[in-house]
C-alpha positions in Angstrom: -128.1 98.5 -32.7 -126.2 99.9 -29.7 -129.1 102.3 -29.0 -131.4 99.3 -28.8 -129.1 97.6 -26.2 -128.9 100.8 -24.2 -132.6 101.1 -23.9 -133.5 97.4 -23.5 -131.4 96.9 -20.4 -132.9 99.7 -18.3 -136.4 98.7 -19.5 -135.8 95.1 -18.6 -134.6 96.1 -15.1 -137.6 98.4 -14.6 -140.0 95.6 -15.7 -138.3 93.0 -13.5 -138.4 95.2 -10.5 -142.0 96.1 -11.1 -143.0 92.5 -11.3 -141.1 91.6 -8.1 -142.7 94.6 -6.2 -146.2 93.9 -7.5 -146.3 90.2 -6.5 -147.0 90.7 -2.8 -149.7 93.2 -3.6 -151.4 90.9 -6.0 -151.3 88.0 -3.6 -152.7 90.2 -0.8 -155.5 91.5 -2.9 -156.4 88.0 -4.0 -157.0 87.0 -0.4 -153.6 85.7 0.5 -152.0 82.3 0.2 -154.4 80.8 2.8 -157.3 81.7 0.5 -155.5 80.0 -2.4 -154.8 76.9 -0.4 -158.4 76.6 0.7 -159.8 77.1 -2.9 -157.3 75.0 -4.9 -157.0 71.2 -4.8 -154.8 69.7 -2.1 -152.0 68.6 -4.5 -151.8 71.9 -6.4 -148.9 73.2 -4.3 -146.8 70.0 -4.4 -143.6 70.1 -6.5 -144.0 66.5 -7.5 -147.6 65.1 -7.6 -148.7 61.5 -8.1 -148.7 61.6 -11.9 -145.3 63.4 -12.3 -143.1 60.6 -13.5 -145.7 58.4 -15.3 -145.4 59.9 -18.8 -142.5 62.4 -18.9 -142.8 63.1 -22.7 -146.4 64.1 -22.5 -145.7 66.1 -19.3 -143.0 68.1 -21.1 -145.3 68.8 -24.0 -148.0 70.0 -21.5 -145.5 72.4 -19.9 -144.2 73.9 -23.1 -147.2 73.8 -25.4 -150.1 74.9 -23.2 -153.5 75.4 -25.0 
């Protein structure tokens, strides 16, 4: 089991760094944040939208059990 731990940690670090480094390139190739803001609805980038607190139980199930 120790061999698994010794290989999982470096793999996890490499995967995490690759995701962090790839994010700006993906956003840039998709047209940038301005393109996303022009295509998506106005409330998409808000942390709390109008329907946030109305039904918290169903909201949590939507977050954790996506179709």
